[in-house]
Backbone bond lengths (Angstrom), bond angles and torsions (degrees), N, CA, C in turn:
res aa  C-N    CA-C-N  psi(-1)  N-CA   C-N-CA  omega(-1)  CA-C   N-CA-C  phi
1 M - - - 1.462 - - 1.520 109.82 -
2 F 1.324 115.88 137.90 1.460 122.14 -175.19 1.524 112.22 -55.00
3 W 1.346 116.58 -48.06 1.461 120.80 -176.54 1.526 111.73 -63.68
4 R 1.318 117.72 -34.31 1.460 120.57 -176.49 1.527 113.46 -76.77
5 S 1.302 117.22 -18.64 1.466 120.26 -178.86 1.523 110.77 -80.01
6 T 1.325 115.28 152.84 1.460 120.25 178.69 1.518 111.21 -63.00
7 I 1.322 117.43 -43.93 1.460 120.33 179.71 1.523 110.93 -65.57
8 G 1.347 116.47 -32.32 1.460 120.13 177.46 1.509 111.65 -65.27
9 K 1.315 116.59 -44.50 1.463 120.80 179.11 1.524 111.21 -65.37
10 K 1.335 115.80 -38.47 1.463 119.14 177.74 1.526 111.00 -66.23
11 A 1.331 116.73 -37.10 1.458 120.62 178.17 1.522 110.73 -66.18
12 V 1.344 116.56 -40.85 1.469 121.10 177.44 1.520 109.92 -62.25
13 M 1.335 116.36 -42.78 1.462 120.10 178.23 1.524 110.99 -61.65
14 A 1.340 116.34 -41.78 1.461 120.28 -178.29 1.528 111.61 -65.97
15 V 1.325 117.02 -45.76 1.469 121.28 -177.64 1.530 111.03 -67.94
16 T 1.328 116.60 -46.85 1.462 119.33 179.48 1.531 110.66 -65.94
17 G 1.329 116.36 -33.62 1.459 119.92 176.53 1.518 111.04 -63.96
18 A 1.339 116.92 -40.01 1.465 121.14 178.26 1.532 110.86 -65.05
19 V 1.332 116.44 -39.78 1.469 120.87 178.04 1.526 110.07 -61.87
20 M 1.323 116.59 -46.04 1.460 120.54 -179.58 1.520 111.97 -67.55
21 L 1.330 116.75 -33.59 1.459 120.41 178.69 1.525 110.75 -64.62
22 L 1.332 116.96 -43.64 1.464 120.81 177.49 1.525 110.87 -62.23
23 Y 1.334 116.00 -40.96 1.456 120.15 177.59 1.524 110.91 -62.28
24 L 1.328 116.80 -44.39 1.469 121.19 -178.61 1.522 111.36 -62.07
25 L 1.322 117.15 -40.35 1.461 120.35 178.14 1.530 111.17 -61.86
26 A 1.335 116.17 -45.09 1.464 120.45 178.80 1.526 110.91 -66.21
27 H 1.316 116.78 -41.31 1.465 122.05 -179.29 1.525 110.83 -64.55
28 M 1.325 116.94 -41.74 1.457 120.72 179.73 1.531 110.86 -63.14
29 L 1.330 116.48 -45.55 1.467 120.01 179.38 1.522 111.03 -61.87
30 G 1.330 116.45 -38.79 1.456 120.20 177.52 1.517 111.69 -64.74
31 N 1.332 116.98 -40.99 1.465 121.04 179.13 1.524 112.09 -59.85
32 L 1.329 116.28 -35.88 1.469 120.26 -176.32 1.526 112.47 -68.33
33 K 1.322 117.31 -13.58 1.468 120.55 176.90 1.526 111.64 -64.99
34 I 1.327 116.93 -13.88 1.462 119.99 179.38 1.524 110.93 -63.08
35 F 1.343 117.17 -23.99 1.466 121.13 179.94 1.526 112.24 -75.98
36 F 1.338 116.55 -7.14 1.459 120.71 176.11 1.525 111.78 -93.46
37 G 1.334 116.54 1.03 1.455 119.86 175.24 1.520 114.40 109.37
38 R 1.333 114.45 168.08 1.467 121.70 -176.17 1.526 112.19 -60.05
39 E 1.315 116.79 -47.46 1.464 120.12 -175.34 1.528 111.07 -62.12
40 S 1.327 116.67 -45.60 1.465 120.83 -179.48 1.522 111.49 -63.13
41 F 1.329 116.35 -43.45 1.463 120.08 -177.60 1.525 111.42 -68.94
42 D 1.336 117.04 -40.98 1.464 120.07 179.36 1.528 111.45 -67.85
43 E 1.334 117.01 -34.34 1.467 120.34 176.20 1.521 110.36 -65.26
44 Y 1.324 115.81 -39.53 1.469 120.47 177.70 1.528 110.53 -63.20
45 A 1.347 116.43 -44.03 1.464 120.98 179.18 1.531 110.64 -63.05
46 H 1.322 116.30 -39.00 1.473 120.14 178.12 1.519 110.66 -66.37
47 W 1.335 116.81 -39.97 1.467 121.14 178.69 1.520 110.95 -60.66
48 L 1.339 117.24 -40.06 1.465 120.90 178.96 1.530 110.90 -59.53
49 R 1.329 115.92 -37.34 1.475 119.83 -177.75 1.522 112.96 -81.44
50 S 1.326 116.78 -6.79 1.467 118.94 -177.31 1.529 112.58 -121.19
51 I 1.331 116.98 11.96 1.470 119.83 177.99 1.533 109.38 -61.78
52 G 1.324 116.49 133.64 1.460 120.58 177.75 1.508 114.26 94.65
53 V 1.350 117.33 -11.04 1.465 121.07 177.69 1.536 107.96 -73.86
54 P 1.339 119.93 137.16 1.465 127.44 8.06 1.535 114.49 -94.60
55 A 1.333 117.87 0.44 1.464 118.82 -179.99 1.523 110.91 -59.30
56 L 1.322 116.12 -37.83 1.459 121.76 176.22 1.520 109.01 -117.37
57 H 1.313 115.55 155.06 1.453 120.03 -176.92 1.530 110.82 -85.65
58 G 1.331 115.67 132.14 1.465 121.13 172.75 1.516 113.77 50.72
59 A 1.343 115.02 -127.24 1.466 121.30 -175.30 1.529 112.62 -96.95
60 W 1.335 117.00 26.49 1.466 119.82 -177.04 1.529 112.17 -57.86
61 L 1.349 117.45 -46.74 1.460 119.65 -177.90 1.529 110.94 -63.56
62 L 1.323 116.49 -37.79 1.462 120.58 177.79 1.520 110.99 -61.39
63 W 1.340 116.43 -41.66 1.468 120.52 179.68 1.526 111.27 -70.65
64 I 1.333 117.02 -32.62 1.469 120.19 175.53 1.526 109.38 -64.12
65 M 1.329 116.20 -44.18 1.465 120.48 179.09 1.524 110.56 -64.66
66 R 1.327 116.61 -38.18 1.468 120.18 177.68 1.530 110.90 -64.13
67 A 1.334 115.84 -40.34 1.466 119.89 179.70 1.525 110.69 -64.87
68 L 1.328 117.29 -42.34 1.460 121.16 178.52 1.531 110.81 -65.31
69 L 1.327 116.08 -39.62 1.464 120.33 178.59 1.523 110.41 -66.46
70 L 1.334 116.98 -40.74 1.456 120.96 177.44 1.523 110.76 -61.68
71 A 1.334 116.33 -41.76 1.466 120.54 178.15 1.525 110.26 -61.65
72 A 1.332 116.43 -40.62 1.465 120.77 178.89 1.526 110.94 -63.64
73 V 1.334 116.23 -42.16 1.468 121.09 179.50 1.528 110.93 -63.78
74 V 1.341 116.33 -45.26 1.468 121.08 -178.98 1.531 110.66 -63.78
75 L 1.326 116.94 -46.50 1.466 120.77 179.52 1.525 111.35 -63.45
76 H 1.321 115.77 -39.49 1.468 120.91 179.82 1.529 110.27 -63.87
77 A 1.343 115.34 -47.37 1.464 120.17 -178.60 1.526 111.31 -66.71
78 A 1.336 116.60 -42.03 1.471 120.62 -179.99 1.526 110.95 -63.47
79 S 1.323 116.52 -42.23 1.460 120.55 178.58 1.526 110.78 -63.27
80 A 1.339 116.27 -43.73 1.466 120.77 -179.56 1.524 110.81 -62.52
81 Y 1.332 116.40 -43.08 1.469 120.78 -179.14 1.526 111.05 -64.40
82 Q 1.333 117.03 -46.93 1.459 120.57 -177.47 1.526 111.77 -68.00
83 L 1.331 117.51 -36.17 1.457 120.25 176.77 1.525 110.66 -67.53
84 S 1.331 116.03 -36.36 1.462 120.54 177.94 1.522 110.66 -64.74
85 R 1.338 116.39 -41.86 1.463 120.61 178.45 1.530 110.95 -64.55
86 R 1.319 117.09 -39.85 1.463 120.44 178.46 1.527 110.34 -64.55
87 D 1.307 116.21 -39.22 1.464 120.18 179.81 1.525 110.84 -64.49
88 L 1.333 115.96 -40.26 1.460 119.91 179.30 1.526 111.19 -65.98
89 R 1.336 116.24 -39.77 1.464 119.43 178.96 1.525 111.22 -67.80
90 A 1.330 115.86 -34.09 1.466 119.79 -179.99 1.521 111.72 -74.12
91 R 1.341 116.70 -22.55 1.462 121.63 -179.89 1.526 108.57 -127.23
92 P 1.337 117.78 75.50 1.466 121.06 -176.90 1.515 113.56 -63.03
93 Q 1.334 118.25 -26.09 1.449 121.00 179.28 1.521 109.78 -89.44
94 K 1.308 116.76 145.24 1.450 120.84 179.52 1.527 110.16 -66.32
95 Y 1.322 114.93 149.85 1.450 119.31 177.09 1.530 110.25 -62.28
96 S 1.318 115.44 149.00 1.454 119.01 176.33 1.523 109.66 -71.48
97 H 1.321 115.23 163.69 1.465 120.16 -179.66 1.525 110.25 -59.52
98 R 1.313 116.09 -40.74 1.461 120.51 -179.17 1.527 111.12 -64.41
99 Q 1.333 116.35 -42.41 1.463 119.83 -179.84 1.527 111.47 -63.05
100 R 1.326 115.68 -38.48 1.452 119.52 -179.79 1.527 110.87 -67.56
101 L 1.330 116.70 -35.72 1.452 119.95 178.21 1.515 111.76 -68.08
102 E 1.342 115.68 -32.78 1.464 120.14 -178.17 1.527 112.21 -77.65
103 A 1.335 116.85 -21.82 1.472 120.00 178.66 1.523 109.44 -69.00
104 S 1.315 117.06 142.66 1.461 120.35 -178.45 1.519 110.71 -70.23
105 Y 1.332 115.41 155.21 1.464 120.74 -179.04 1.525 110.98 -62.29
106 A 1.341 115.56 -37.78 1.464 119.09 -179.14 1.518 111.46 -64.01
107 V 1.341 117.50 -41.51 1.465 121.34 -179.85 1.520 109.94 -63.91
108 N 1.334 116.79 -44.01 1.469 121.33 -178.12 1.523 112.60 -63.80
109 T 1.323 116.92 -27.97 1.465 120.12 -175.61 1.528 113.39 -103.62
110 M 1.352 118.26 3.10 1.462 120.58 -178.36 1.524 111.60 -58.61
111 R 1.331 116.01 -44.46 1.461 119.76 -177.38 1.524 111.32 -64.12
112 Y 1.334 116.69 -49.41 1.459 120.37 -178.39 1.521 111.55 -71.14
113 G 1.339 115.43 -34.52 1.455 118.88 175.62 1.515 111.26 -63.28
114 G 1.344 116.12 -39.07 1.461 120.22 178.03 1.517 112.04 -62.98
115 I 1.330 116.59 -37.73 1.473 121.15 177.71 1.521 110.04 -65.33
116 I 1.345 116.81 -44.37 1.461 120.95 179.07 1.523 110.62 -61.36
117 I 1.333 116.16 -44.28 1.463 120.55 179.57 1.528 110.52 -63.74
118 G 1.335 116.89 -41.75 1.465 120.57 178.70 1.520 112.15 -60.94
119 L 1.330 117.11 -45.37 1.465 121.17 177.99 1.525 110.47 -63.96
120 F 1.333 115.41 -38.80 1.461 119.48 179.43 1.527 111.20 -63.78
121 I 1.347 117.24 -42.51 1.463 120.67 -179.89 1.532 110.55 -58.51
122 I 1.325 116.12 -43.76 1.473 120.44 178.99 1.525 110.49 -60.94
123 Y 1.342 115.86 -48.24 1.472 119.47 -179.69 1.528 110.52 -64.08
124 H 1.319 116.64 -42.00 1.461 121.83 -177.23 1.530 111.08 -61.59
125 L 1.326 116.60 -41.34 1.462 120.75 178.71 1.532 111.32 -66.43
126 L 1.324 116.27 -41.28 1.461 120.10 178.35 1.525 111.35 -67.85
127 D 1.324 115.66 -28.94 1.463 120.70 -178.31 1.522 112.47 -79.60
128 F 1.337 117.40 -50.27 1.459 119.97 -171.68 1.524 115.83 -108.74
129 T 1.326 118.13 -15.94 1.468 120.14 178.08 1.529 110.60 -100.89
130 A 1.332 116.36 -57.49 1.465 120.02 177.84 1.520 111.70 -76.97
131 L 1.342 116.84 -24.96 1.475 124.15 179.54 1.524 113.54 64.96
132 T 1.327 117.64 15.60 1.469 120.26 -178.42 1.524 112.72 -76.25
133 L 1.331 117.01 -24.31 1.460 120.16 -179.74 1.525 112.76 -106.27
134 N 1.319 116.00 3.29 1.465 120.16 -179.02 1.522 110.71 -89.39
135 R 1.329 117.49 130.58 1.464 120.94 -177.34 1.520 112.09 -64.77
136 N 1.349 116.58 -31.19 1.460 119.79 177.97 1.524 108.64 -86.23
137 G 1.319 116.24 -56.57 1.455 122.73 171.86 1.510 116.32 55.13
138 V 1.337 117.12 44.16 1.466 121.01 179.88 1.525 109.18 -107.49
139 E 1.311 116.86 123.02 1.462 122.50 179.46 1.528 109.66 -60.65
140 G 1.324 116.58 128.17 1.462 121.06 178.49 1.522 114.21 89.99
141 A 1.326 117.69 -12.70 1.474 121.34 179.99 1.532 108.82 -99.54
142 A 1.328 115.87 61.82 1.464 121.01 -173.62 1.516 112.98 -59.46
143 Y 1.318 117.07 -44.18 1.465 121.41 -178.77 1.524 110.79 -60.11
144 D 1.315 116.76 -50.66 1.469 121.12 -178.66 1.524 111.37 -65.92
145 N 1.331 117.86 -33.77 1.468 120.91 177.56 1.521 111.14 -65.16
146 V 1.331 116.33 -40.75 1.462 120.52 178.84 1.525 110.66 -65.66
147 V 1.314 116.45 -47.06 1.466 120.75 179.86 1.519 111.04 -61.78
148 S 1.318 116.48 -42.09 1.464 121.15 -179.84 1.522 111.11 -61.45
149 S 1.327 117.05 -44.05 1.454 120.77 -176.81 1.525 111.92 -69.27
150 F 1.334 116.33 -49.25 1.459 119.73 -174.32 1.529 113.56 -81.18
151 S 1.309 116.77 0.13 1.467 119.93 172.49 1.524 110.51 -77.27
152 V 1.317 116.99 -12.71 1.467 123.01 177.10 1.525 107.51 -90.44
153 W 1.337 117.42 120.85 1.467 120.94 -171.28 1.522 113.69 -60.59
154 W 1.355 117.08 -39.12 1.461 118.44 -175.55 1.526 111.75 -73.76
155 V 1.333 117.35 -26.30 1.466 120.53 175.39 1.526 109.33 -67.94
156 T 1.332 115.54 -44.55 1.461 120.37 177.93 1.533 110.81 -63.52
157 L 1.335 116.83 -40.79 1.461 120.65 179.10 1.529 110.75 -62.26
158 F 1.329 116.79 -44.85 1.464 121.33 178.65 1.528 110.03 -61.48
159 Y 1.322 116.15 -40.20 1.465 121.66 179.73 1.527 110.12 -63.22
160 I 1.327 116.67 -44.08 1.465 120.99 -179.17 1.532 110.81 -64.17
161 I 1.336 116.43 -44.34 1.469 120.51 178.77 1.526 110.04 -60.34
162 A 1.334 116.22 -43.39 1.466 120.71 -179.85 1.529 110.93 -64.25
163 M 1.341 117.22 -38.17 1.464 120.01 -179.44 1.530 111.86 -71.87
164 L 1.329 117.14 -32.44 1.464 119.75 174.26 1.528 109.93 -66.13
165 A 1.338 115.91 -41.63 1.471 120.34 176.72 1.524 110.08 -63.33
166 L 1.331 116.19 -38.44 1.465 120.77 178.31 1.525 110.99 -62.88
167 G 1.335 116.45 -41.24 1.450 120.41 179.39 1.522 112.01 -60.86
168 L 1.341 116.82 -44.68 1.459 120.88 177.59 1.529 110.79 -63.72
169 H 1.328 115.34 -40.27 1.463 121.07 -179.85 1.528 110.51 -62.65
170 I 1.324 116.61 -44.52 1.462 121.39 -179.61 1.526 110.61 -66.05
171 H 1.321 116.32 -42.61 1.461 120.67 -177.71 1.530 110.88 -59.26
172 H 1.323 116.02 -49.73 1.465 119.36 179.70 1.528 111.37 -73.60
173 G 1.345 116.33 -39.95 1.463 120.60 -177.21 1.515 112.77 -63.69
174 F 1.326 117.37 -40.54 1.467 120.89 179.58 1.519 110.16 -62.74
175 W 1.315 115.64 -43.63 1.468 121.58 179.52 1.533 110.59 -63.04
176 S 1.327 116.40 -44.58 1.457 121.49 -179.24 1.526 110.97 -66.66
177 A 1.339 116.53 -41.25 1.466 120.79 -179.69 1.526 111.19 -64.63
178 A 1.323 116.97 -37.68 1.466 120.96 178.96 1.523 110.84 -61.36
179 R 1.324 115.86 -38.95 1.464 120.02 177.65 1.531 110.73 -67.89
180 T 1.327 116.15 -45.47 1.462 121.00 -177.46 1.524 112.07 -62.71
181 L 1.329 116.79 -41.00 1.462 121.11 -176.63 1.531 112.38 -85.84
182 G 1.336 117.38 2.54 1.454 120.69 176.48 1.511 114.77 78.19
183 V 1.331 117.54 15.35 1.465 121.02 179.76 1.522 110.77 -80.93
184 H 1.331 115.04 -28.71 1.464 120.03 -175.83 1.520 112.23 -71.49
185 S 1.332 114.79 143.36 1.471 122.25 171.93 1.520 106.81 -155.73
186 A 1.324 115.93 164.24 1.458 119.96 -179.16 1.524 111.23 -59.34
187 A 1.329 116.73 -37.54 1.461 121.29 -178.73 1.525 111.98 -69.45
188 R 1.349 115.95 -29.16 1.464 119.90 -177.13 1.522 113.16 -96.13
189 E 1.317 117.38 -4.20 1.457 120.94 -172.22 1.525 113.07 -55.14
190 K 1.316 116.98 -48.08 1.462 121.09 -178.05 1.526 111.50 -62.42
191 N 1.336 116.26 -43.68 1.466 120.69 -179.69 1.528 111.57 -66.72
192 L 1.332 116.76 -40.21 1.460 120.51 179.71 1.530 110.69 -64.90
193 K 1.321 116.59 -39.63 1.461 120.14 177.53 1.524 110.45 -63.45
194 A 1.333 115.81 -40.09 1.467 120.25 179.59 1.532 111.13 -65.07
195 V 1.339 116.47 -42.89 1.465 120.63 179.30 1.530 110.26 -64.29
196 A 1.336 116.79 -41.97 1.467 121.02 179.06 1.518 110.67 -60.96
197 T 1.322 116.82 -42.13 1.466 121.18 179.83 1.522 111.31 -66.92
198 V 1.327 116.70 -44.65 1.471 121.14 -179.55 1.528 110.67 -62.09
199 L 1.336 117.02 -45.58 1.464 120.82 179.73 1.533 111.28 -62.15
200 A 1.335 116.40 -43.46 1.460 120.69 -178.69 1.524 111.00 -63.33
201 V 1.325 116.45 -46.48 1.470 120.94 -178.83 1.530 110.55 -68.88
202 L 1.320 116.64 -43.90 1.468 121.33 -178.41 1.518 111.44 -59.83
203 L 1.328 116.62 -48.73 1.452 120.09 -177.34 1.530 111.99 -69.68
204 S 1.316 116.77 -44.28 1.466 119.51 179.30 1.528 110.85 -60.13
205 A 1.332 115.87 -49.72 1.473 120.46 -178.86 1.529 110.72 -66.60
206 G 1.336 116.43 -41.38 1.455 120.35 -178.67 1.512 113.06 -61.89
207 F 1.338 116.64 -37.03 1.466 120.00 178.20 1.521 111.58 -78.30
208 M 1.333 117.86 -36.89 1.463 120.75 -175.87 1.521 113.66 -72.47
209 V 1.334 117.13 -26.48 1.456 119.99 -174.34 1.529 112.28 -62.93
210 V 1.330 117.89 -31.58 1.470 120.53 -178.41 1.530 111.92 -69.10
211 P 1.343 120.35 -55.66 1.469 119.10 179.17 1.524 112.99 -61.81
212 I 1.329 117.43 -35.64 1.464 119.98 178.36 1.518 110.34 -64.93
213 A 1.331 116.73 -41.57 1.473 121.21 179.18 1.528 110.67 -64.02
214 V 1.325 116.83 -40.06 1.464 120.63 178.50 1.523 110.99 -64.57
215 L 1.330 116.17 -48.65 1.457 120.94 -178.37 1.524 111.39 -63.94
216 A 1.338 116.73 -32.29 1.473 121.55 179.32 1.523 112.58 -80.85
217 G 1.325 117.22 -5.65 1.445 120.87 178.81 1.512 114.43 84.82
218 L 1.333 117.77 9.08 1.462 121.06 179.09 1.528 111.37 -77.76
219 V 1.332 115.70 -23.57 1.461 122.20 174.38 1.520 106.60 -124.72
220 D 1.341 117.14 117.88 1.472 119.32 -178.80 1.517 111.38 -146.24
């Protein structure tokens, strides 16, 4: 069965990773609209909740996209966990000190970075979707909700740590996905590494600039 095979799980990780990467790029660009002011950002937030109207009712399309994204996250995490368990069973002895030094920093931190990102997603949803952890917590007041949340230093710090973990995850994940999907080759290696680095830096910086701007008082 495809899902039970190692290559199948790697393929699922690669495809779901690509889906999440596209979402992150769109989400980051949407977040940057906050620099155009309250009215522009709130209009954007309202548009997200009304996509598909009148063919679909209210925020139905948004919830469909959320469900598909959630499925991608669950499949990605499940594949990563099961592949990790298989790797441990295949290598019952701990890696030597030399082997651990030779492993890249991104590979060594993928597991812990994934945990940080997972915890962040839960907090982020409770903060900006459910609004239960947001000090402002007003439905439809997206701009004020963002400012309220990121005005708290530890929330911004947690966000920055999560985005740094995301950058490392993307850098290694893009490289791994290219190999799994057969895109990688010796001739393309340098270019693929460059694209992985650009995507990781772009997304991390693009997401971090908003909370930093809020905390610095540039967005209020």
